[in-house]
C-alpha positions in Angstrom: 56.8 151.4 72.3 57.5 153.3 69.1 54.9 153.8 66.4 55.5 154.5 62.7 53.8 157.6 61.2 51.7 155.3 59.0 50.2 153.7 62.1 49.1 156.9 63.7 45.4 157.6 62.9 44.4 160.9 61.3 41.5 162.8 62.8 39.7 165.9 61.3 37.7 168.1 63.7 35.2 170.4 62.1 34.6 173.4 64.3 31.6 175.8 64.1 31.1 179.2 65.8 29.2 179.5 69.0 25.5 180.0 68.8 25.3 181.1 72.5 27.0 184.4 72.3 27.1 186.2 69.0 29.2 189.1 70.2 32.4 187.0 70.5 34.2 184.9 68.0 34.5 181.7 69.9 34.1 178.0 69.1 31.1 176.0 69.9 31.5 174.6 73.5 31.1 171.0 72.3 33.8 171.6 69.6 36.0 173.2 72.2 35.8 170.2 74.5 36.6 167.8 71.6 39.5 170.0 70.6 41.0 169.8 74.0 40.7 166.0 74.2 42.1 165.5 70.7 44.8 168.1 71.1 46.2 166.2 74.2 46.2 163.0 72.2 47.9 164.8 69.3 50.6 166.1 71.7 51.2 162.6 73.0 51.7 161.4 69.3 48.6 159.1 69.5 46.9 160.7 66.5 47.4 163.4 63.8 44.9 166.2 64.3 43.5 168.5 61.6 41.2 171.3 62.6 38.8 172.8 60.0 36.3 175.7 60.4 32.9 175.3 58.7 29.9 177.5 58.7 26.6 176.5 60.3 25.0 175.7 56.9 27.7 173.3 55.9 27.8 171.8 59.4 24.1 170.9 59.1 24.7 169.3 55.7 27.7 167.4 57.1 25.7 166.1 60.1 22.8 165.1 57.9 25.1 163.2 55.6 26.8 161.4 58.5 23.5 160.3 60.0 22.2 159.1 56.7 25.4 157.1 56.1 25.0 155.5 59.6 21.4 154.6 59.1 22.1 152.9 55.7 24.8 150.6 57.2 
């Protein structure tokens, strides 16, 4: 079954740094897990993956915005 590029969903993963170990520059373990799942789907041409790095401050604002949007629906 062949799919057109217009039918492939686009996904953006926002990655933050790890809060567990400050000595290393590594991704948050939850972000790393989602990256691995989405990367495999991207390699199988099931979705188009975009990875973006955000700081902890903007991540908190982003999560707060999402939860407010969900509660208003």
